[in-house]
C-alpha positions in Angstrom: -36.0 48.0 6.7 -35.4 45.8 9.8 -32.5 46.1 12.2 -31.7 43.1 14.3 -29.5 42.9 17.4 -28.7 39.6 19.1 -27.7 39.3 22.7 -27.4 36.7 25.5 -24.4 34.8 24.2 -21.6 33.7 26.5 -19.6 30.9 28.0 -21.5 28.0 29.6 -20.7 24.5 30.7 -22.0 21.5 28.8 -25.4 20.5 30.0 -26.4 24.0 31.0 -28.8 26.4 29.3 -28.6 29.8 27.6 -31.2 32.1 26.3 -30.6 34.3 23.2 -32.6 37.4 22.3 -33.0 39.1 19.0 -34.4 42.6 19.3 -35.9 44.1 16.1 -36.5 47.6 15.1 -38.0 49.2 12.1 -40.8 46.7 11.8 -42.5 44.3 14.0 -41.3 40.7 14.1 -44.8 39.5 13.6 -44.6 40.7 10.0 -41.7 38.3 9.2 -40.7 34.8 9.6 -37.8 34.8 12.0 -34.9 32.4 11.9 -31.8 31.5 13.9 -28.7 30.4 12.2 -25.3 29.5 13.6 -21.8 29.4 12.2 -18.7 27.6 13.7 -15.2 28.6 12.6 -14.4 27.3 9.1 -18.0 26.1 8.6 -21.0 27.2 6.7 -23.8 29.1 8.4 -26.4 26.5 9.2 -30.1 26.7 10.0 -31.1 26.2 13.6 -34.7 27.2 14.1 -37.5 29.4 12.7 -40.9 30.8 13.6 -43.5 31.8 11.0 -46.1 34.6 11.2 -48.6 32.0 12.5 -46.4 31.0 15.4 -45.6 27.7 13.8 -42.0 26.6 14.6 -39.4 24.4 12.9 -36.1 23.1 14.1 -33.0 21.5 12.7 -32.7 17.8 13.8 -29.5 18.6 15.7 -31.4 20.9 18.1 -34.9 19.5 18.1 -36.0 18.7 21.6 -33.3 20.9 23.1 -33.9 24.4 21.7 -37.1 26.4 21.6 -37.7 29.5 19.5 -40.4 31.9 20.6 -41.6 35.4 19.8 -42.9 38.3 22.0 -44.7 40.7 19.7 -45.2 43.3 22.4 -41.4 43.5 22.9 -40.7 43.0 19.2 -38.2 40.3 20.2 -37.4 36.7 19.2 -35.8 34.3 21.6 -33.9 31.1 21.4 -33.9 29.0 24.5 -31.0 26.5 24.4 -31.0 23.6 26.8 -28.7 20.7 27.2 -25.9 22.5 25.5 -22.9 20.5 24.2 -19.6 21.4 22.5 -21.1 21.1 19.0 -23.4 24.0 19.8 -20.4 26.3 20.0 -20.8 28.9 17.3 -21.8 32.5 16.5 -25.5 32.6 16.5 -27.4 35.0 14.1 -31.0 35.9 13.9 -32.6 36.8 10.6 -35.9 38.0 9.1 -37.6 37.0 5.9 -41.0 37.6 4.2 -40.6 34.4 2.3 -42.2 31.2 3.5 -39.1 29.1 3.1 -37.0 29.5 6.2 -34.4 26.8 6.1 -32.1 28.4 3.5 -29.9 31.5 4.0 -30.8 33.0 0.7 -34.4 33.5 1.9 -33.4 36.1 4.5 -33.2 39.8 3.8 -32.1 41.0 7.2 -29.4 39.7 9.5 -28.1 40.6 12.9 -24.4 40.9 13.7 -24.3 37.7 15.8 -23.6 36.6 19.3 -21.0 34.2 20.4 -22.0 31.0 22.3 -19.2 28.9 23.7 -19.9 25.6 25.4 -17.1 24.2 27.6 -16.7 20.8 29.2 
């Protein structure tokens, strides 16, 4: 069992940055591949970024070069650093954990956090 709690969301102006955190309990994040997804109103939950057990990362094309996913095993926490935010980044952001190697699809994930709201204003 893994419990995930996101934090760090809020309201920011376009062009600014925000850092999200996902604190895990129950098991260490190093035992899982960790992913970030986001969901805007009326839209499907979409893949954003993931980090595997090895530390290898993967990003959606829409955030590549702007977002960085990282993991701190000592703190049992996964982060999402979001730079150059724009209005299209507005969504509820969820972190998730999976023991499957495929990380880009929602069905791979066994555990989900409750989400944190990110709103980007002009």
